[in-house]
C-alpha positions as CSV (number, residue, x, y, z in Angstrom):
1,M,-18.4,-8.7,-13.8
2,H,-16.5,-10.0,-10.8
3,D,-14.9,-12.8,-12.8
4,I,-13.8,-10.4,-15.5
5,L,-12.4,-8.1,-13.0
6,L,-10.2,-10.7,-11.2
7,T,-9.1,-12.0,-14.7
8,R,-8.4,-8.9,-16.4
9,S,-6.7,-6.9,-13.5
10,P,-5.0,-4.7,-13.3
11,K,-6.7,-3.3,-16.4
12,L,-9.5,-1.4,-14.6
13,D,-9.3,1.8,-15.9
14,K,-12.6,3.6,-17.0
15,A,-12.6,2.5,-20.7
16,S,-11.8,-1.3,-19.7
17,L,-14.7,-1.2,-17.0
18,I,-17.0,0.2,-19.6
19,S,-15.7,-2.5,-22.2
20,Y,-16.4,-5.4,-19.6
21,A,-20.1,-3.7,-19.2
22,E,-20.8,-3.8,-22.9
23,E,-19.4,-7.6,-23.1
24,L,-21.7,-8.8,-20.4
25,G,-24.8,-6.8,-21.8
26,L,-25.3,-4.6,-18.9
27,D,-26.9,-1.0,-19.3
28,V,-23.8,0.9,-20.2
29,K,-25.4,4.1,-20.0
30,K,-26.5,3.4,-16.5
31,F,-23.0,2.2,-15.8
32,T,-21.3,5.0,-17.2
33,E,-23.3,7.5,-15.3
34,S,-22.6,5.5,-12.2
35,I,-19.0,5.7,-12.5
36,D,-19.3,9.6,-13.7
37,S,-21.3,10.6,-10.8
38,G,-18.9,9.3,-8.2
39,R,-21.6,8.0,-6.2
40,Y,-19.7,5.3,-4.5
41,A,-16.2,7.1,-4.2
42,K,-16.4,7.3,-0.4
43,D,-17.3,3.8,-0.1
44,I,-14.3,2.8,-2.7
45,D,-12.0,5.1,-0.9
46,G,-12.9,3.4,2.5
47,D,-12.0,0.1,0.9
48,I,-9.0,1.1,-0.5
49,Q,-7.9,2.6,3.0
50,L,-8.9,-0.6,4.7
51,A,-7.1,-2.8,2.3
52,E,-4.0,-0.5,2.5
53,S,-4.1,-0.7,6.4
54,I,-3.8,-4.5,6.4
55,D,-1.3,-4.7,3.8
56,L,-3.5,-6.2,1.0
57,Y,-2.3,-5.6,-2.3
58,N,-3.1,-8.8,-4.2
59,T,-6.0,-10.6,-5.7
60,P,-7.0,-13.0,-4.3
61,T,-6.1,-12.5,-0.8
62,I,-7.8,-15.0,1.7
63,F,-7.5,-15.0,5.7
64,I,-8.3,-18.1,7.6
65,N,-8.3,-17.5,11.3
66,G,-5.8,-14.6,10.7
67,I,-3.6,-16.4,8.5
68,Q,-2.9,-14.5,5.2
69,I,-3.0,-16.7,1.8
70,I,-1.9,-14.4,-1.1
71,G,-2.6,-16.0,-4.6
72,E,-4.6,-18.6,-6.3
73,R,-4.0,-21.8,-4.3
74,P,-5.5,-25.2,-4.8
75,F,-8.1,-26.6,-2.4
76,D,-5.5,-28.7,-0.5
77,A,-3.7,-25.8,0.6
78,Y,-6.7,-24.4,2.1
79,K,-7.7,-27.6,3.4
80,K,-4.3,-27.9,5.4
81,I,-4.4,-24.6,7.0
82,I,-7.9,-25.1,8.3
83,D,-7.2,-28.5,9.6
84,E,-4.2,-27.2,11.6
85,E,-6.3,-24.4,12.6
86,L,-8.9,-26.6,14.1
């Protein structure tokens, strides 16, 4: 699911999520019940508030020693920052 959510973002509406669950062969009834119950809404809202508080609006975003890297980057970009921080 992780890969689908990243590659198909921002299509994260309920119908799309259910479609992704079907595609992955998940138990769609259980998946839909989980969404409809709001069981994880508090956790999700907390994650959203945290992301907004640190100005995090893009996927992927990676932090290396407090340095924010937005968007997909080649390995060498990460290595350069890590080497500089070391």
